[in-house]
C-alpha positions in Angstrom: 116.7 145.0 112.1 120.3 145.4 113.0 121.8 147.5 110.3 124.7 149.8 109.4 124.1 152.2 106.6 126.4 153.6 104.0 124.5 156.0 101.7 125.0 156.9 98.1 123.7 160.1 96.5 121.5 158.8 93.7 118.5 161.0 93.8 115.3 159.6 92.3 112.5 162.1 91.7 109.2 161.9 89.8 109.0 164.2 86.9 106.1 166.6 86.6 104.8 164.8 83.6 104.7 161.5 85.4 103.0 163.0 88.4 100.3 164.5 86.3 99.1 161.0 85.6 97.8 160.5 89.2 94.1 160.2 89.0 91.9 161.7 91.7 94.7 163.1 94.0 97.4 165.7 93.9 100.8 163.9 94.1 103.9 165.4 95.5 107.4 164.4 94.5 109.0 162.1 97.0 112.7 161.5 97.5 114.5 158.1 97.3 118.2 157.6 97.7 120.2 154.5 96.6 122.0 153.0 99.6 123.9 149.9 100.5 122.9 148.6 103.9 125.0 146.1 106.0 122.7 143.6 107.7 123.7 141.1 110.4 122.8 137.5 109.5 124.4 136.0 112.6 127.1 136.8 115.1 130.1 138.2 113.2 128.5 137.7 109.8 127.3 140.6 107.7 125.9 141.0 104.2 125.4 144.1 102.1 121.9 144.6 100.6 121.1 147.3 98.1 118.0 149.4 98.6 116.2 152.6 98.1 115.8 154.8 101.2 112.6 156.9 100.7 111.1 159.8 102.7 107.8 161.7 102.0 107.8 165.4 101.2 104.6 166.1 103.3 105.6 163.9 106.3 109.3 163.5 106.8 108.7 161.2 109.7 107.7 158.5 107.2 110.8 156.5 106.2 110.6 153.4 104.0 113.4 151.1 102.8 112.7 149.3 99.5 114.7 146.3 98.2 114.4 144.3 95.0 115.6 140.8 95.3 115.6 137.5 93.4 114.9 134.7 95.9 116.0 131.2 95.1 113.4 128.5 95.6 114.4 127.8 99.2 114.2 131.5 100.0 110.8 131.8 98.4 109.6 128.8 100.3 110.6 130.5 103.6 109.3 134.0 102.9 106.3 133.3 100.7 105.1 130.0 102.1 105.3 130.4 105.9 108.7 128.6 106.1 111.4 129.1 108.7 115.1 130.2 108.7 117.3 131.5 111.5 118.1 134.8 109.8 114.6 135.8 108.5 113.7 138.5 111.1 117.3 139.8 111.3 117.5 140.5 107.6 113.8 141.4 106.8 112.0 142.2 110.0 108.5 141.0 110.6 106.9 140.0 107.3 103.6 140.5 105.7 103.0 139.1 102.2 100.9 140.9 99.7 98.2 138.8 98.1 98.5 139.4 94.4 98.2 137.2 91.2 101.8 136.2 91.4 101.5 134.9 94.9 98.3 133.0 94.0 100.1 131.2 91.2 103.2 130.5 93.3 101.1 128.9 96.1 99.1 126.9 93.6 102.2 125.3 92.3 103.5 124.7 95.8 100.2 123.1 96.9 100.2 120.7 93.8 103.8 119.9 93.3 106.2 121.1 96.0 108.1 118.8 98.3 108.6 119.9 101.9 112.1 120.1 103.3 113.5 120.6 106.8 117.3 120.9 107.4 119.1 121.5 110.7 122.6 120.3 110.1 125.6 122.7 110.4 126.9 123.9 107.0 129.4 121.5 105.4 129.8 118.9 102.7 126.6 116.9 102.1 124.2 118.9 104.3 123.8 122.4 105.7 122.1 125.7 105.6 123.5 129.1 104.6 122.4 132.6 103.4 124.2 134.2 100.5 124.0 137.3 98.3 125.3 137.2 94.7 125.7 139.9 92.0 127.5 142.5 94.1 130.8 144.0 93.0 133.1 146.1 95.2 136.8 147.1 94.6 137.9 145.3 97.8 136.2 142.0 97.1 135.9 139.5 94.2 132.7 139.5 92.2 129.9 138.1 94.2 129.7 138.7 97.9 130.9 136.0 100.4 128.3 133.6 101.6 128.1 133.8 105.3 126.7 130.7 106.9 124.6 130.2 110.0 123.7 127.0 111.9 120.0 126.6 112.4 116.8 125.1 111.2 115.4 125.8 107.7 111.9 124.7 106.8 111.0 125.3 103.2 109.6 123.8 100.0 111.2 123.1 96.6 109.7 122.3 93.2 110.9 119.0 91.7 112.8 120.0 88.6 115.1 117.1 88.0 113.9 114.6 85.5 115.7 111.8 83.7 114.9 110.4 80.2 114.6 107.7 79.5 115.7 108.1 75.8 115.8 104.3 75.2 116.0 104.4 71.4 118.9 106.8 71.4 120.8 104.7 74.0 120.4 101.5 72.1 121.5 103.2 68.9 124.7 104.6 70.5 125.6 101.2 72.0 125.0 99.1 68.9 125.7 101.2 65.8 128.8 103.0 64.4 126.8 106.2 64.1 125.0 108.5 66.4 121.2 108.9 66.4 120.2 111.7 63.9 118.0 113.2 66.7 121.1 114.0 68.8 123.6 116.9 68.5 127.1 116.5 69.9 128.9 118.7 72.5 132.6 118.4 72.8 134.7 119.2 75.9 135.9 122.7 76.4 139.2 122.1 78.1 142.5 122.1 76.2 143.3 119.1 74.0 145.8 116.5 74.8 148.2 114.9 72.4 146.5 111.4 72.2 143.5 110.6 70.1 141.4 109.7 73.2 141.5 113.3 74.3 139.3 114.2 71.4 136.4 112.4 73.1 136.9 113.5 76.7 133.5 114.2 78.2 131.7 113.9 74.8 128.0 114.5 75.2 124.9 114.0 73.1 121.9 116.2 73.5 118.6 117.4 72.1 115.7 119.6 73.2 112.7 118.3 75.1 109.6 117.7 73.0 105.9 117.3 73.6 106.3 113.7 72.4 108.7 113.1 75.3 106.2 114.4 77.8 103.4 112.3 76.4 105.5 109.1 76.3 107.6 109.3 79.4 105.6 106.8 81.5 105.5 104.2 78.7 109.2 104.7 78.0 109.9 104.1 81.6 108.0 100.9 81.7 109.8 99.8 78.6 113.2 100.6 80.2 112.2 98.7 83.3 111.4 95.6 81.2 114.7 95.9 79.3 117.0 96.0 82.3 115.1 93.5 84.5 113.5 91.1 82.0 110.3 91.4 84.0 106.9 92.3 82.4 105.1 94.0 85.2 103.2 97.2 85.9 105.2 99.9 87.6 103.9 102.5 89.9 104.4 105.6 87.8 101.4 107.6 88.9 101.5 111.4 88.9 100.9 111.5 92.7 104.1 109.6 93.4 107.0 111.7 94.7 109.3 110.2 92.0 106.9 111.4 89.2 106.1 114.9 90.6 108.7 116.4 88.3 106.9 115.1 85.2 103.5 116.4 86.5 105.0 119.8 87.2 106.6 119.9 83.7 103.3 119.1 82.1 101.6 121.8 84.1 104.2 124.4 83.1 104.0 123.5 79.4 100.2 123.0 79.2 99.9 126.3 77.2 102.9 125.6 75.0 106.4 124.1 75.2 109.1 126.6 74.0 111.7 124.8 71.9 114.7 125.8 74.0 113.0 125.5 77.4 114.7 122.2 78.5 117.1 119.8 76.9 118.2 116.2 77.4 121.9 115.5 77.6 124.2 112.6 78.5 127.9 111.8 78.5 128.7 109.3 75.8 132.4 108.8 76.4 135.2 109.8 78.6 133.2 110.3 81.7 133.9 108.0 84.6 130.8 108.8 86.8 127.8 107.7 84.8 127.4 105.9 81.6 124.7 107.3 79.3 122.2 108.7 81.6 120.0 111.1 79.7 118.5 113.7 82.0 117.1 117.2 81.6 119.4 120.1 82.1 119.4 121.8 85.4 117.2 124.9 85.7 116.8 127.1 88.8 113.4 128.3 90.0 113.4 131.8 91.6 110.9 134.5 92.5 111.5 138.2 92.0 110.1 140.2 95.0 110.1 143.7 96.3 110.4 144.4 100.1 108.9 147.6 101.5 110.2 148.0 105.1 108.7 150.6 107.5 111.6 152.2 109.2 109.4 154.8 110.8 108.3 155.1 114.4 104.7 155.1 113.4 102.4 152.9 111.2 102.5 153.6 107.4 99.7 152.7 104.9 100.5 151.8 101.3 97.5 152.9 99.2 98.4 151.5 95.8 101.0 150.0 93.5 102.0 151.2 90.0 103.9 149.6 87.2 103.2 147.1 84.4 101.4 143.8 84.7 101.3 140.6 82.7 98.1 138.6 83.2 98.8 135.6 80.9 99.5 132.0 81.7 102.2 129.7 80.5 105.9 130.1 79.8 107.4 133.1 78.0 111.0 134.0 77.2 112.3 137.0 79.2 115.5 138.9 79.7 118.0 138.2 82.5 116.8 141.2 84.4 113.3 142.4 85.3 111.3 144.4 82.7 111.1 148.2 82.7 108.3 149.4 85.0 108.5 153.1 84.2 105.4 154.9 83.1 103.1 152.1 84.2 99.5 151.9 85.2 97.8 151.1 88.5 98.6 147.5 89.4 96.2 147.4 92.2 95.0 149.1 95.4 95.0 146.5 98.1 95.9 148.8 101.0 98.5 147.5 103.4 99.3 149.0 106.7 102.8 148.4 108.1 103.5 148.7 111.8 106.9 150.1 112.8 109.6 147.5 111.8 107.2 145.5 109.6 108.0 144.6 106.0 105.7 144.0 103.1 106.7 141.4 100.6 105.4 142.0 97.1 105.8 139.0 94.7 106.7 140.1 91.2 107.7 137.2 88.9 108.2 133.4 88.8 111.4 132.6 86.9 113.0 129.5 85.4 116.6 130.3 84.6 119.7 128.4 83.5 121.4 126.9 86.5 124.3 128.8 88.1 123.7 132.0 86.0 123.1 134.8 88.4 122.1 138.4 87.8 125.5 139.5 86.7 128.3 137.8 84.8 131.9 139.2 84.9 134.3 139.6 82.0 136.4 136.7 83.1 133.5 134.3 82.9 132.5 135.6 79.5 136.1 135.1 78.3 136.2 131.6 79.7 133.0 130.6 77.8 134.6 131.8 74.5 137.8 129.8 75.1 135.8 126.7 76.0 133.8 126.9 72.8 137.0 127.4 70.8 138.6 124.2 72.3 135.4 122.2 71.7 135.4 123.2 68.0 139.1 122.2 67.6 138.2 118.7 68.7 135.7 118.3 65.9 138.2 119.8 63.4 140.8 117.2 64.5 138.3 114.4 63.9 137.4 115.6 60.5 141.0 116.0 59.5 141.4 112.2 59.5 140.8 110.1 56.4 137.3 109.2 55.3 136.0 106.0 56.9 138.3 106.3 59.9 137.0 104.3 62.8 137.4 105.6 66.4 137.0 103.6 69.6 135.1 105.5 72.3 135.8 104.2 75.8 132.8 104.4 78.1 132.7 103.6 81.8 130.0 101.4 83.3 129.7 99.0 86.3 130.1 95.8 84.3 130.8 92.4 85.9 134.3 91.0 85.2 133.1 88.4 82.6 131.4 91.1 80.6 134.2 93.6 80.1 135.0 94.5 76.6 137.5 97.3 77.2 141.2 97.3 78.3 140.3 98.9 81.7 138.1 97.6 84.5 134.4 98.5 84.1 134.9 99.9 80.6 133.5 99.2 77.2 134.6 100.3 73.7 132.1 101.6 71.1 133.1 102.0 67.5 132.2 105.2 65.7 133.1 106.3 62.2 134.6 109.7 61.2 131.4 110.5 59.3 129.2 109.9 62.4 130.6 113.0 64.2 128.8 116.3 63.7 130.1 119.7 64.6 130.1 121.1 68.1 126.7 122.3 69.2 125.5 123.8 72.5 121.9 124.2 73.7 120.7 127.7 74.0 120.4 129.0 77.5 117.3 131.1 77.8 115.4 132.7 80.6 111.7 132.1 81.1 109.0 133.5 83.3 105.7 131.7 84.1 102.3 133.0 84.9 101.3 136.5 86.0 103.8 139.2 86.6 104.1 142.6 88.2 106.8 145.1 87.2 106.7 147.4 90.2 107.5 151.0 89.3 106.3 152.7 92.4 103.9 152.9 95.3 101.4 155.5 96.6 101.7 156.6 100.2 99.6 159.4 101.8 99.0 161.1 98.5 102.5 160.9 97.3 104.2 158.5 94.8 107.5 156.9 95.4 109.3 156.0 92.2 111.6 153.0 91.9 113.2 154.0 88.6 116.7 153.1 89.7 115.9 149.7 91.2 118.8 147.2 91.3 118.2 143.6 92.4 120.3 141.3 94.6 120.2 137.6 94.1 119.5 135.9 97.4 120.3 132.2 98.1 118.9 130.3 101.1 121.0 127.2 100.5 119.8 124.0 102.0 121.7 120.9 100.9 120.8 117.3 101.6 123.3 115.6 99.5 123.8 115.0 95.8 124.4 112.1 93.4 122.4 109.0 92.4 120.8 106.8 95.1 117.3 106.4 96.7 115.6 109.3 98.4 114.3 109.1 101.9 111.1 110.9 103.0 110.0 111.1 106.6 106.6 111.5 108.3 107.1 112.7 111.9 104.6 111.7 114.6 103.2 115.2 114.7 103.5 115.9 110.9 101.0 116.5 108.3 103.1 115.9 105.2 106.1 114.0 104.0 109.4 115.8 104.5 112.3 115.1 102.1 115.3 114.0 104.2 117.7 113.5 101.3 119.6 110.6 99.6 120.6 107.4 101.3 123.2 104.6 100.7 124.9 107.0 98.3 128.2 105.0 98.2 126.4 101.7 97.5 126.6 101.7 93.7 126.5 98.0 92.9 126.1 94.8 95.0 129.8 94.7 95.9 129.5 98.1 97.5 126.5 97.2 99.7 126.4 99.4 102.8 124.4 99.8 106.0 123.4 103.3 106.9 121.9 104.6 110.1 119.8 107.8 109.9 119.0 109.6 113.1 115.9 111.7 114.0 114.8 113.4 117.2 111.8 111.9 118.9 109.4 109.3 117.5 109.2 108.9 113.7 106.7 106.2 112.7 106.7 106.3 108.8 109.4 106.5 106.1 109.1 106.5 102.3 111.9 105.3 100.0 111.5 106.7 96.5 113.5 106.0 93.3 113.5 109.3 91.5 116.3 108.4 89.0 116.8 105.6 86.5 118.0 102.9 88.9 116.8 100.1 91.1 117.4 100.0 94.8 117.9 96.6 96.5 117.2 96.9 100.2 117.7 94.0 102.6 117.4 94.5 106.3 115.3 97.5 107.3 114.7 98.2 111.0 114.3 101.0 113.5 116.1 101.5 116.8 114.4 103.8 119.3 116.0 105.2 122.4 113.8 106.1 125.3 114.5 109.0 127.7 116.0 106.7 130.2 118.6 105.5 127.7 117.1 102.1 127.0 117.0 100.9 123.4 114.4 98.9 121.5 114.6 97.3 118.0 111.5 97.5 115.8 110.7 95.6 112.6 108.5 97.1 109.9 104.8 96.4 110.0 102.3 95.9 107.2 100.0 98.8 106.5 97.4 100.2 104.1 97.4 100.4 100.3 98.6 104.0 100.0 102.0 102.8 98.8 103.8 99.5 98.4 104.4 99.0 102.1 107.4 96.9 103.2 106.5 94.3 105.8 110.0 93.4 106.7 109.9 89.9 105.1 112.5 89.4 102.5 114.4 92.0 100.4 112.7 95.0 98.9 113.3 96.2 95.4 112.3 99.8 94.4 112.4 100.5 90.7 112.5 103.8 88.8 109.3 105.7 89.3 108.4 103.7 92.4 108.2 104.4 96.1 107.8 102.0 99.1 106.6 102.9 102.5 108.1 101.5 105.7 106.0 101.8 108.9 106.8 101.1 112.6 104.7 100.8 115.7 105.6 101.6 119.3 105.9 98.7 121.7 102.8 98.0 123.7 102.4 100.2 126.7 104.7 103.0 125.5 104.0 106.5 124.4 105.5 108.6 121.6 106.5 111.3 124.1 108.8 108.8 125.8 111.0 108.3 122.7 114.0 110.6 122.6 115.4 109.3 119.3 114.5 107.2 116.3 117.2 105.6 114.1 116.3 104.1 110.7 118.8 101.4 109.8 118.9 100.3 106.1 121.2 97.8 104.3 121.3 97.7 100.6 122.7 98.9 97.2 121.4 100.3 93.9 122.2 99.6 90.2 122.1 102.3 87.5 119.8 101.3 84.6 122.4 102.2 82.0 124.9 99.8 83.3 122.3 97.0 83.6 121.2 97.6 80.0 124.8 97.4 78.7 125.4 94.3 80.7 122.4 92.5 79.3 123.2 93.5 75.7 126.8 92.4 76.1 125.7 89.0 77.4 123.6 88.6 74.2 120.3 88.4 76.2 117.6 86.5 74.4 114.7 87.7 76.5 111.7 88.5 74.4 111.4 91.9 75.9 114.9 92.8 74.8 114.4 91.5 71.2 111.2 93.5 70.8 112.9 96.7 71.9 115.9 96.6 69.7 115.7 99.0 66.7 
């Protein structure tokens, strides 16, 4: 490891009373100092990591560096699941992962639900890789350290946490009635009010907590939504094995032993938001893994004989604090001996977390003040509404991609809904709580050569291995390389093609020969794909066009004849074959060329309702 050390003087010693609890051996007090170590991520890019520098009393040649960190899901995928990142060895040294109950549960979830990702683009808007450290404060820098970036390849996995409604009954109620559904609470915007009445409804949201009924009925609600917006009565591919439905399967797994009331919540903009019209989706949560790193900075091998602290052996979700639990005065967690060669690092998984998005280990005073001001402004909006006369009717302007002959508002692509004064309820925000899942280790110390090292003053850094493949609504592309053994998530495609008038052609480049692609609709929309082809470039520079070929029944395979429609919850595979007499090794590049567009379901639903659709499926669904 390339490091520069600046030492503090926080001395951590075991008390005699604590040492007396060692069974079967005489323990000696060992010394650990709190330090901040500068580590090189790449050329000219350094980060500071907090650690405990420990030395043994009996053998001063033994030197260990102990770090506590909270890895985001990409970082966990790299370090705990045999992934790859350009800075791994620079920052952590050669890794060895301890097999404990936390690791077993993590890998079980990865095996069943995770999606493999590989990114190699330089950092920038839409795609990139970077390494960042959050939660550090220094007088010469703003809160949170800078995020140095490094070009390179990141291979990792992520758990699919994004899930959209559909809350069909709530949507129909909002569109058609002068009230709001009684199941929904209202959240008003937190920025300052304007002078006009419309500013009262800027970014107005409706929300409610996820329930067990939602989980039970999501597939049937999705089929119902499909019929409403398309008028077609067909069976949709919403199996749990589909990529687009993995988020539901994961959520059911996490809540099999109970669904905490505040764990997740549905929300949607109702008015004043120009991006999406009424698209109820679950709030964003971040998955992370608490770990401890024990690095052997000695010139000789060191054996860790045991681990002490507190353990939680249960299953299911449970509410926890923002930080890790106290590990002082704990019992023996286990004695799986681990021998570390010089320069080697042991990774000890500690806890699996599901936390509110963008809430890191520390929050500064300015952020807390901003939250209070935002809530005050939101409450003022409600007070202004209630200050009007009883029975006052308000026009809420919503944005949707509606054809010209369907517009009902004064602005293009807008619609006005009427709501009465009495329909508005007071400002309400969902609770943001922190949850852990499955087994847990609260590591308080380790045993080395008859001595115990105590980690009483442990402080964690929040580590982010950021990989970004694009955001927003649109179909998702998965890739099966010629030498691959699993689908790799490439990212979203035809992002700008929201509506037929914005149809676009996109060319996606891959090194070497790529024979299989999967197009999945993981959001509430339908993708209309026309021409799909592949262009391969051989090593001598010659090009060859390929059309899709029919294949087996694993997915709905596109044969290249006619347009392809992929509905919410569906996926379609596109396969290609090499020209006769050619080998995969001769292909230098594969380009997938796709032409198409997508429609959001909420806009399609509004369009059909405004046209007074008489389709039987619509009449049956109306409340």
